[in-house]
VOPAGU-2260 file (C-alpha; in pm, 1 decimal, decimal comma):
REM VOPAGU-2260
SITE   aa  ch    i         X         Y         Z
SITE  MET   A    0    6423,7   15278,8    4751,8
SITE  LEU   A    1    6299,5   15495,6    5034,8
SITE  ILE   A    2    6066,3   15790,6    5024,8
SITE  PHE   A    3    6056,0   16028,4    5294,9
SITE  TYR   A    4    5753,2   16276,4    5235,7
SITE  LYS   A    5    5781,9   16531,0    5505,8
SITE  GLU   A    6    6172,5   16581,7    5438,5
SITE  ARG   A    7    6085,3   16586,0    5051,5
SITE  LEU   A    8    6355,0   16320,0    4983,5
SITE  ALA   A    9    6397,1   16004,7    4751,8
SITE  PHE   A   10    6672,2   15781,5    4870,4
SITE  LEU   A   11    6759,0   15575,1    4544,4
SITE  SER   A   12    6904,9   15205,1    4603,7
SITE  VAL   A   13    7207,3   15139,3    4374,0
SITE  PRO   A   14    7318,9   14814,8    4361,4
SITE  LYS   A   15    7661,5   14736,5    4522,2
SITE  THR   A   16    7697,1   15036,2    4709,8
SITE  GLY   A   17    7545,2   14929,5    5065,3
SITE  THR   A   18    7218,9   15096,0    5025,3
SITE  THR   A   19    7033,5   14787,3    5174,6
SITE  ALA   A   20    7220,9   14874,8    5501,9
SITE  TYR   A   21    7063,8   15210,4    5493,4
SITE  GLU   A   22    6741,0   15102,6    5415,0
SITE  THR   A   23    6747,6   14843,4    5695,8
SITE  ALA   A   24    6857,1   15121,7    5942,9
SITE  LEU   A   25    6603,9   15389,4    5793,2
SITE  ARG   A   26    6299,9   15192,2    5694,8
SITE  ASP   A   27    6092,6   15268,7    6008,5
SITE  ARG   A   28    6149,8   15655,0    5958,0
SITE  ALA   A   29    6050,9   15635,8    5561,4
SITE  ASP   A   30    5718,6   15686,4    5436,3
SITE  MET   A   31    5749,8   15451,1    5152,1
SITE  VAL   A   32    5980,5   15154,9    5121,3
SITE  ILE   A   33    6030,7   14986,2    4792,1
SITE  SER   A   34    6218,6   14672,2    4830,5
SITE  GLU   A   35    6085,3   14427,4    4601,6
SITE  PRO   A   36    6089,6   14359,6    4318,6
SITE  ALA   A   37    6460,8   14442,8    4262,4
SITE  MET   A   38    6348,9   14625,7    3952,8
SITE  LEU   A   39    6170,8   14884,6    4139,8
SITE  LYS   A   40    6395,0   14873,8    4440,0
SITE  HIS   A   41    6675,7   14962,8    4200,0
SITE  ALA   A   42    6506,5   15206,5    3962,4
SITE  PRO   A   43    6736,7   15441,7    3811,5
SITE  VAL   A   44    6672,4   15778,2    3796,7
SITE  TYR   A   45    6516,9   15770,2    3439,3
SITE  ARG   A   46    6270,8   15520,4    3576,8
SITE  TYR   A   47    6204,8   15732,4    3906,5
SITE  ASN   A   48    6142,6   16046,8    3672,3
SITE  ARG   A   49    5891,1   15859,5    3445,2
SITE  PHE   A   50    5678,8   15685,5    3712,3
SITE  LEU   A   51    5755,6   15817,0    4064,9
SITE  ARG   A   52    5846,6   16181,9    4004,7
SITE  PRO   A   53    5498,4   16256,7    3847,9
SITE  MET   A   54    5285,5   16060,9    4093,5
SITE  PHE   A   55    5421,3   16269,7    4375,8
SITE  PHE   A   56    5394,5   16600,8    4177,8
SITE  ASN   A   57    5043,7   16539,9    4022,5
SITE  VAL   A   58    4880,3   16401,2    4366,7
SITE  CYS   A   59    5111,7   16561,1    4623,1
SITE  ASP   A   60    5204,6   16866,2    4427,5
SITE  VAL   A   61    5566,0   16806,9    4571,3
SITE  GLU   A   62    5916,5   16774,7    4419,3
SITE  LEU   A   63    6130,4   16526,4    4606,1
SITE  GLU   A   64    6508,4   16598,6    4607,9
SITE  LEU   A   65    6697,5   16272,7    4516,6
SITE  LEU   A   66    6972,6   16117,9    4674,4
SITE  ALA   A   67    7174,9   15823,8    4546,6
SITE  VAL   A   68    7509,6   15654,4    4662,9
SITE  MET   A   69    7783,7   15636,1    4428,7
SITE  ARG   A   70    8052,1   15389,3    4456,2
SITE  GLU   A   71    8409,3   15477,9    4374,5
SITE  PRO   A   72    8440,8   15415,3    4000,2
SITE  ILE   A   73    8793,8   15223,2    3986,4
SITE  SER   A   74    8669,3   15012,8    4298,9
SITE  TRP   A   75    8339,4   14952,1    4126,0
SITE  LEU   A   76    8539,3   14827,6    3815,4
SITE  GLY   A   77    8777,6   14612,5    3960,7
SITE  SER   A   78    8460,3   14451,2    4172,5
SITE  TRP   A   79    8268,7   14406,2    3808,5
SITE  TRP   A   80    8579,9   14257,3    3675,1
SITE  ARG   A   81    8642,5   13999,6    3957,7
SITE  TYR   A   82    8290,5   13911,0    3889,7
SITE  ARG   A   83    8279,4   13861,4    3531,7
SITE  GLN   A   84    8611,6   13641,3    3548,0
SITE  ARG   A   85    8408,0   13380,6    3757,9
SITE  PRO   A   86    8364,9   13042,8    3581,6
SITE  LEU   A   87    8011,1   13082,2    3564,6
SITE  HIS   A   88    8060,2   13358,6    3288,4
SITE  GLU   A   89    8317,2   13115,9    3094,0
SITE  GLY   A   90    8211,6   13139,3    2711,2
SITE  LYS   A   91    7942,0   13391,1    2735,0
SITE  THR   A   92    7964,6   13712,5    2563,1
SITE  LYS   A   93    8167,6   13965,4    2768,7
SITE  CYS   A   94    7984,3   14304,4    2808,7
SITE  ASN   A   95    8091,6   14659,4    2832,6
SITE  PRO   A   96    8075,4   14774,4    3204,5
SITE  TRP   A   97    7989,7   15116,3    3090,2
SITE  HIS   A   98    7671,7   15037,4    2968,6
SITE  LEU   A   99    7552,9   14981,9    3341,2
SITE  ILE   A  100    7629,9   15354,9    3432,0
C-alpha cells in the first residue's frame, strides 16, 4: 500500500494485479509505504476504513482518495482455477473463489 499525503491518495495493493511493480516504481515518491506484513500490504478497503482512514482523518484532518487495481474477472478466475488444480491442493476442500472478492 502506498500513501501519497500531498496528493491525498491511498494506493491499495491488490494481490495478483501487478501492484508490487507499481510499489517499486513509486515508493520513492510515496510518503508512506506499507510492504510488510502481507496482511497490511494487501489490506482490503474494509481494513483500510477501519484502521488507516480514521488515523488520517483524526490526526491530519484529511480524507484520502482510494485507488486500487482490479484484474479482469475472467482472467482472474482462470488463474485461480489453475492455481487450485495444482497437486499441492489435492484432497483439500475446494473453496469458492467468490469469497475472496
